[in-house]
BAFI-3210 file (N, C-alpha, C; in Angstrom, 3 decimals, decimal comma, padded with zeros to 6 digits):
// residues 53
n [1|2|3|4|5|6|7|8|9|10|11|12|13|14|15|16|17|18|19|20|21|22|23|24|25|26|27|28|29|30|31|32|33|34|35|36|37|38|39|40|41|42|43|44|45|46|47|48|49|50|51|52|53]
n.u [000,821|001,991|003,702|001,936|000,846|003,148|003,662|001,439|001,981|004,294|003,344|001,542|003,232|004,873|003,014|002,064|004,476|005,133|003,047|003,438|006,055|007,273|007,529|007,917|006,109|006,244|006,575|004,008|002,878|004,383|003,557|000,840|001,033|002,139|-000,020|-001,946|-000,576|-000,475|-003,186|-003,769|-002,069|-003,244|-005,761|-005,023|-003,796|-005,951|-007,609|-006,041|-006,113|-008,828|-009,080|-007,847|-009,613]
n.v [-001,200|001,182|001,704|002,350|004,738|006,262|006,337|007,815|010,316|010,987|011,149|013,259|015,363|015,474|016,133|018,648|020,113|019,910|021,366|023,898|024,764|026,135|024,524|021,960|019,977|017,299|016,181|016,215|014,255|012,012|011,948|011,364|008,795|007,464|007,745|006,102|003,670|003,380|003,131|000,710|-001,017|-000,832|-001,965|-004,564|-005,387|-005,217|-007,152|-009,421|-009,519|-009,972|-012,468|-014,127|-014,402]
n.w [000,000|000,670|-001,464|-003,493|-002,580|-002,595|-005,366|-006,170|-005,001|-006,415|-009,097|-008,914|-008,211|-010,515|-012,525|-011,654|-011,644|-014,357|-015,484|-014,453|-015,089|-017,977|-021,084|-020,173|-020,798|-021,229|-018,741|-017,743|-019,323|-018,487|-015,830|-016,208|-017,297|-015,100|-013,372|-014,581|-014,392|-011,614|-011,036|-012,373|-010,947|-008,418|-008,935|-009,672|-007,311|-005,522|-006,663|-006,217|-003,447|-003,009|-004,159|-002,372|-000,297]
ca.u [000,000|002,879|004,248|000,884|000,780|004,354|003,446|000,470|002,689|005,216|002,662|000,977|004,345|005,293|001,986|002,077|005,716|005,023|002,103|003,933|007,277|007,037|008,381|008,059|004,840|006,526|006,357|002,574|002,671|004,948|002,647|-000,378|001,379|002,252|-001,368|-002,557|000,129|-000,915|-004,546|-003,690|-001,465|-004,260|-006,790|-004,426|-003,603|-007,269|-008,041|-005,271|-006,608|-010,155|-008,933|-007,418|-010,739]
ca.v [000,000|002,340|001,995|003,022|006,126|006,908|006,615|008,910|011,561|011,273|011,613|014,596|016,317|015,614|016,849|020,056|020,708|020,011|022,423|025,198|025,136|026,201|023,653|020,639|019,262|015,867|015,742|015,953|012,951|011,006|011,888|010,662|007,377|006,955|007,663|004,891|002,528|003,272|002,588|-000,707|-001,724|-000,903|-002,929|-005,896|-005,700|-005,462|-008,453|-010,460|-009,597|-010,570|-013,872|-014,888|-014,581]
ca.w [000,000|000,726|-002,792|-004,279|-002,104|-003,114|-006,784|-006,277|-004,688|-007,521|-010,312|-008,666|-008,289|-011,907|-013,291|-011,244|-012,144|-015,809|-015,857|-014,007|-015,803|-019,419|-021,875|-019,567|-020,991|-021,174|-017,360|-017,616|-019,952|-017,584|-014,688|-016,624|-017,414|-013,727|-012,830|-015,132|-013,809|-010,226|-011,068|-012,741|-009,816|-007,373|-009,341|-009,589|-005,898|-004,953|-007,171|-005,529|-002,076|-003,046|-004,540|-001,181|000,631]
c.u [000,861|003,442|003,209|000,760|001,999|004,227|002,463|001,142|003,604|004,462|002,015|002,073|004,782|004,284|001,993|003,323|005,670|004,086|002,648|005,122|007,024|008,024|008,577|006,754|005,040|006,374|004,883|002,257|003,191|004,057|001,369|-000,124|001,515|000,886|-002,062|-001,911|-000,284|-002,319|-004,560|-003,114|-002,461|-005,337|-006,258|-004,259|-004,934|-007,810|-007,326|-005,767|-007,977|-010,075|-008,537|-008,584|-011,629]
c.v [001,258|002,718|002,702|004,485|006,903|007,255|007,764|010,256|011,952|011,788|012,970|015,643|016,538|016,396|018,328|020,753|020,887|021,107|023,812|025,663|025,047|025,288|022,263|019,864|017,759|015,332|015,466|014,568|011,832|010,845|011,150|009,165|006,754|006,824|006,388|003,650|002,309|002,688|001,107|-001,524|-001,869|-001,922|-004,352|-006,316|-005,997|-006,812|-009,599|-010,617|-010,262|-012,056|-014,736|-015,196|-015,670]
c.w [000,000|-000,628|-003,668|-003,872|-002,607|-004,586|-006,984|-006,013|-005,842|-008,735|-010,117|-008,791|-009,734|-012,733|-012,934|-011,781|-013,658|-016,259|-015,519|-014,841|-017,304|-020,147|-021,282|-019,656|-020,919|-019,762|-017,105|-018,200|-019,047|-016,357|-015,019|-016,764|-016,028|-013,070|-013,301|-014,523|-012,359|-010,153|-011,393|-011,585|-008,669|-007,689|-009,226|-008,137|-005,219|-005,392|-006,486|-004,099|-002,031|-003,392|-003,335|-000,261|000,226]
res [m|g|s|l|v|g|l|l|v|v|w|v|a|l|v|v|l|g|m|v|v|k|g|l|f|w|l|v|i|v|g|a|v|l|f|v|a|t|g|v|a|g|i|v|k|r|g|a|l|n|a|r|r]
***
């Protein structure tokens, strides 16, 4: 769970930095990819937890 929270903090920081600093739009893209990866990891982890029950 800690790694998911860490990923969330990283993608928020990258998106904000990419939007604030001119010419760093690629950071917004990287942040969006991390957001999707975090969502997929959360879904997979939740599925694994539900499968154990």
